[in-house]
N, C-alpha and C positions, 0 to 999 in steps of 0.2 A: 691792915690790908686795904687795898684800893676799893672804893665803892663799886667799881666796875666788876670786881670779883663776885661780890654779893649779887649783883644784877644777873651775871651769867648763871650762877647756881640756881637762882630763882626761876630762870627760863628753861633750865634743863628738863628734858622729858625722861622720866624714870620708868623702866620696864619691870613690871612685877614678875613676869614669867621667866626672866633671865637675870634679874638684878643688874642689867646693863643700863646705860644712860647715854643720851646724845643731845646735842644742841641743834635744833632745826636750822636749816639754811636761812630762813627768813629772820630768825632771831639773831643769827650771827651778823647779818647785814645791818639790822636795826641797832644792835648794841654797840657794834664797832663802827660807828659813823665817824666822819671826819672830826666832829667836835669831841667825841669821846676819845679818839686817838690822840688828838692834840692835848687834851687835858691830861691823859695818862703819861704822855711823853714829856710833858712839861716838868713833871716831878723828877724824871730820871735823866733827861738829856742835858748836855752841857749848854748853858745859856750863851756861850760865846759862838756857837755854831750859827752860820748865816741863815737868813730867811730863805735863801734859795735852797740850801741843803735840807732845811726842814720841809719845804714845799715838795721837794723830790721824794722825800721819805713818806710824807703823807699820801702822795699820789700812788706810790708803790704799794702801800698797805691797803688802800681802799679800792684797788682795781676790782671791777665788777666780775661776777662769776661768768665763766664761759659755758657754752653748751656743747662742748666737744666730746660728749659721752656716747659716741656712736661706734667706736671700735669694740670688738668682743672682749679685749683685755682691759678696758677702762673700768676701774673699780668705783670711782667716786665722781661726784659733781665737782670737777676740777676748777681751779682758779689760776689765773696767770700771776696774780699778785702775792701778797704776804699776809693777808688778813688772818688766815687760820694759824699760821706760825705765830703771829703777834698775839692771837688769843691764847695760845698755849703758854707763851711767855708771860702773859698777864697773870694767868692762873698760878704759875709757879713763882710769881713775883720777880721776874727777870725781864721786864719789857724793854729795858734800856739796851739789851743785846740784839734787838731787831736789826740794828745797823750792820752787824756782822753778816747776817743772812743776805741783806740787800746788796752789800758790797761784793759778796761771793756769787750772787745770782742763785742762791738756794731758795726756791720759792715754794708755794703751796702745791705746785705740780709735782714736787719731789716727795710729798707725803704719801704714805707713812714712811718714816725712817725706821730702819731695822737694826737690831743689835748684832754686832759682829765681835766675837771673842778675840781678845788679844793674848799675847804671851806674857803679859804682865800680871803680877799678883797684886791685888788691891788690899784694902784693909780687911782684917779678919781672915787673911789667907785665902780669899776667894778670887777666882779668875776675873780679871777686869774685862771691860768691853767698850766699844765705841759705837756711835750711831752713824750709819752710812745710808746713802741712797739705796733703795731696794734693787735698782738695776745696775748699780756700780759699787758693789760691796768692797772692792779693793781700793777704792779712792778715798783718801782721807779728806774730811770736811774741816776746813780751818775754822768755820763758825762755831764748832764744838770744842775747839782746843781750850785747854785749861779749865774745862768743866769738871766738877767733882762727880763721882759715881752716883751720888744721891741726886744731883741735878739732872744727870742723864736719865736716871730711872724715872724721875718725875716727868720729864719731857716725854719719854716714850709712853708712859702710862696715860698722860693727859691728852695726847694727840688724838686718841680714838674718840674722845668726846666730840670732836669736830669732823669726824670722817665717816659718818653714816652714809651708806651708798645712795646714789640717786639713780632710779630706774627709769629708762627712757626708751622710746622707739627711734629707729633710724629715720631722721627727717627726709633723707633722700630715697628711702625704700621702706615705707611704714609697715609693710607686711613681713619684712625680714625680722627674724628672731634674734635679738642680741643675747649673748651669753656672758655673764659676769663671773670672774674668778675672784672670790673674796677671801682676804686673809682671815685666819681663824679668830683674830682679835677684833675684827670689824663688828660694830654694833648695828644691827638691822633697824631701820626706822619704822618699826611697827608700833602703832598706837594701841592695838588689840591683837590677841593671838589665842586661838582656842582650837582644840582638836574637834574634828567632825566625827561624831559617834558612828560606829558601824563601818568605818572606812579603813581600819587598820588591817594590813596583811603582813606577811613575813618580811616584806621588802619595801613597803610603801605606807604612807599615812597622809591624810588630807587635813588641812588646817584652814580655818576662816581667819583672815588677817586684815587688819586695817593698816594701810600705809599712810604715813604722814603726808599731807598734800604738798609740803615743801620738797618732798623727796621722790616724786615720780611725775612723769608726763605720759602715762600709758594710754591715754585716750586719744582717739583720732576721729576725724569727721566721718559721719556715716555709720558709725558703730553704735547700734542701739544698746549694746551691753553696758555702755558707760552710764546708763541710768542707775546702776547699782552703786553709785557714789564712790567712796574710797575703799570699799571692801573688795577683797580678792580671795580666790581659792588658790592655795599653794600646795602642790603635791610634792611630798618629800620622797625621794628614791634613795634607798641605802645602797652601799656597794654590792649588796646581795642581789640587786636588780640588774647587774651588769649584762645578763643575757637578753634583757628587753629594753634597756635604757636607750641605746642608740636607735633601735627600731622605732621606739615611741617618739623620740626627738625628731628623727627624720620624717616620720609620718606627719607629725604636727607642723613641721616646716612646709611640707607639701600642702597640707590642709590650709595653712595661712595663705599660700600663693593662690589658691582657688578663690579666695575672698567670697566664699559661698555663705549666704546669710543663715543657713541651717547647719553650719558646722562650727564647732567651738573655735575660738581664737586663742592661740598661745601668745601672751603679751611679752614675756621675757623669761629667761632662765638664769639661774646662778648656781655656783658651786661653793660650798663651804663645809669644812670638816669632813671631806671626802664624800659628802652627800650631794646629790643633784636635786635642785628645786625648780619646779615649773610653776609659773605664775599665770593664772587664768582669771577672767572676770568671775565675780561671784553670782551664782544663780540662786533665785529665791527658793526653788524646789526642783525635784526631778519629776518625770512624767508619772511615775507610780504615785507619788504624793499628790500631784495635781489631780489625778483621777479620784483619789480618796476624798479630796477637799471640795470637789465641785460636782454638781449634778446638772447635766446639760439638757435634760428632757424638756421637750416642748419649746426649744429655743432654736429657731431656724438659723439665726445668725451664728450661733455657736457651731451648728453643723457645717455651715459654710466655712467658718474659720478652721474647723478641724480638718476638713478636706484639703484646704490650702496648706496646712501644716504637713499632712501626710504626703502631699505632692512635693513639698519642699524637702522633706526628709529623704524621699526616694531620689530626688534630683541630687541632693548632697552625697548620698551613698554612691550614685553613679559617677559623680565627679571624682571621688577618691579611688574608685576601682581602676581607673586608668588615667595616668598623667603623661603628658608629653612635655618634657623640659629639656633645656639645653644642657649639654655636658659641662658647660662652664657656669651653670647657675649657682647662685650664692648658697643654695641649700646644701651643696656638697662641701662648702667651706665652713670654717668655724674653729674655735679653739678646741684642742683635744680635751676630753673629759677624763681627768685623772681618776684611775680606779675603775673606769668603765671600758668595756671592750670597744675596739674600733675596727674590727675585721669583718663586720657583717654589712658593709655598705654595698650599694649597687655596683655593678661591674666597673673596674678601674678604667676611667676615661680621661684622667688628668693629663696623661702623656700623649693623648691623641688630639688631632684637630677638633675644633668645636663641632659637635654633632647633636642631633636630636635624639633623646633617649626616651623610650616608653617604659614607665614603671607601673607596677600593679601594687596597690595597697589594699590589704584586707584588714578590716576593723577587728574582727575576731570575737566580739562579745556584745552584740546588739541586744539590748533589753531595756525596759522602761526606766530602770535605775541609771542607765547611761545616756538618757535623753533628758536634757536640762531645759527648764522653763525660765525665760527672761521676760521682764516687762518690755513692751513695745509701744512706742509713742504713736504708731500708725494703727494699732488695734488694741482694744482693751483686753482681748484674749491673750496677748503676749505672743512670744515666738519660741519655737522649740528648736534645740540645737543638739546634734549628735556629738557626744563627748566621750572621754576616757578611752584613749588609744593605747592603754597599757599592754594590751595583748596584740597590737597591730604588727604586721610585717610588711616591709616594702621590698619587692623583688623585681627582677627583670623578666621573670616568667609568671604566667597567670596562676600556676599552682605552686604552693610553697610547702616545704616539709617542716614538721614540728615534732620533736621527740615526745613531748607530752603536752597535752592541750586541755586546759580547764574551761570547757564550755559551761555556760549556765545550764543547769539541769532542765529548766523549763523551756528555754529557747534554742537549745541545740538541735541540729538537724539529725535525721536518722543515720547518716553516714558516720557520725562521730562516735557511735556506739561500738565498743569492742565486741567481737564475735563470741568471746568466751565469758565475759562478764559485762553485761549490758549497762550496769550502773557506772562503768568507768568510761572516760573519754577514749576514743580510738586513736592509736598511734599510726596515723596515715597522712597522706597528702591533704592539705586543707586549702581549698580554692576560694576565690572571691565569691563564688556562688553560695557558699555557706552563709554569708552575710544576708543574702536575699531571703533565705528561710527564716532567719531570726527577725528580719524586718517584717516579713509577712505575718508572723505570729503577733508581733506588736500591733500591726494594722488590724488584725481580727479583734484583738482585745480593745482597741480604740473604738471599733464599730459597736462592740457589745456595750461599752461604757456610753457611747454617744446616744444609743437608743434605749438603754436600760438603766444607766446610772451606775454608781458604785456597787449597789447590791447585786445587780446583774453580773458584774465583773467577778464578784466573789462566787456567785453561783456557777459561772462558767469554769472557774478554776476547780471548784469542788467536783463538777461533773467529769472533768478530765481525770481527776485523781481517782474517783470511784470506778470509772471505766478501767483504769489501769489495775486497780486492786482485784478485779475479777480474773486477771491473767495469772498464770503460774508465776511464782516468785522469781524464777529464773529469767522471766521476760519483762519484769516490771520496770517502767521508766518514769514513774512519778507523774508530775503534772505536765509532762511534755505534750506536744500537740500530735504526736504519732503513737501508735501502739505496735508492738512486735508480736508476730505470730510465727510459729515454726512452719516451714515448708513441709507439705505432706510427704514429699519424696526424700529430700535430702536432710530434713530436720533443721536446716539453717534458718535463721530468723529472717522474716520479710517484714518490711515496715508498711503500715497502713495509716492513713489519716484517721484520727479518732472520730467516732460518730458524733460526739458533741461539737467537734470542729466543723464537720460536714453540715450539721444542722445550722450553725451560725452562717455559713456560706450560703446555704439555700435560703435562709430567711432574708438575708440581705438582698439576694437576687430576686426573691418574690416581692420585696418592698419596691425594688427598682422597676420590675416589670409591671407591677400593679399601679405604679404612679404615685405611691405614697412616699413621703419623705424624699421626693425627687432631688431636692437640693442636697448635694454632697455625694450621692450614690453614683452619679455619672462617672466620676473618676474611678471609684472602686470597680464598677462594672466593666469599664473599658480595660482596666488593668487585669 
């Protein structure tokens, strides 16, 4: 075998979690240099061919990669030349056949080739097949004529080694979310891949993933989230998530357009095996973990930082509650998501002249676990971002209906309780105002932590729970911030703020009015 074959296999990245393997783009360019190509072809090419013919062939093979991975249907970091095809031919020990591909103009841009069954019976009485362009399956490729079935099988199998996708952002519109439709056989360029414990639901799962640096350009200027190196959070949505997938994707596209520093950024999305995958920056922890790991007492700068974060989160929530976008905006375009519904978009405006559309987005599940902490080069305290739009809805009306709605038991508003079973979510209209209640609860916990530390936060939760346990079991709502009491006349439940919550509000107000801990409380008091 050629020495080049051994060098290729030595450079291949092998993935333990899938048993897949791929050759990084950088290694492809390095291994298949002009010198290496010349050396390889010298063995197989006819010595009588002219220097001009050889030069043209070398140039065709070594064409540099293009960066045209901006369209939603682009699967791979494409090349205009023939380097990948030549690499496949080297591995199957048929490099001399590269001239056939060059003569026919069948280049790396045509990869991957797909199997197309023919009406011929091959050896062992099995149906034969041909390799064709993926977008032109009815056209015969002369470059594969007179190949044996074994040679075709080897080419089809080995091509995936060089076709790991390249994830990028649109250079003309960096906030636009590109969606990649990947073949089932495509090997993902992940250097590490692990499930995030406690994130699995019946239709989704979160993974911490390392993407090979040769296979993404997901960073952009001004995004502090890029401090998290090459690690990313990938959310997998199964076809069972069809009722929410389009809402979540549309909400995230809208969020990206706001470019708000306190809202999570969707970097890209891809579909494979009928699942939808969303790529986000990797956060070091969520707000709940941040509270448990840090004690801010007697730190004026931490109080100042915290108030700036609360102000930013409130501003971010206001930004998503009402969008004004053009009906021709790119957020309404994109590749269809196979297996996911596409009938829950905003009002059809594609057939109308361009108009300005107002959309309302409700997050739907605001809680500390859905607020992420990222390092920030501008402040050692980092930056908080509102994330997880899995229960979001985007509508043209400010109120949105939902058949069933799974609010967090602690941060849900009183309106979410069913009149007959208060432990269940209420099946009613859910407006953007519901988010404000949840954010207010988080703000109160933030204040408790800020002036009492993690222990005070645990005590605050316990107090709310104990107050609830004193009620009749029919009216218990757990650690929620409100309590239900029956109306003296009708018997219907009425919601009241819990005494422990009132006490926190009054304590914060007393601190403000008394001039103690003035730094940071001005924002809360004015709110």
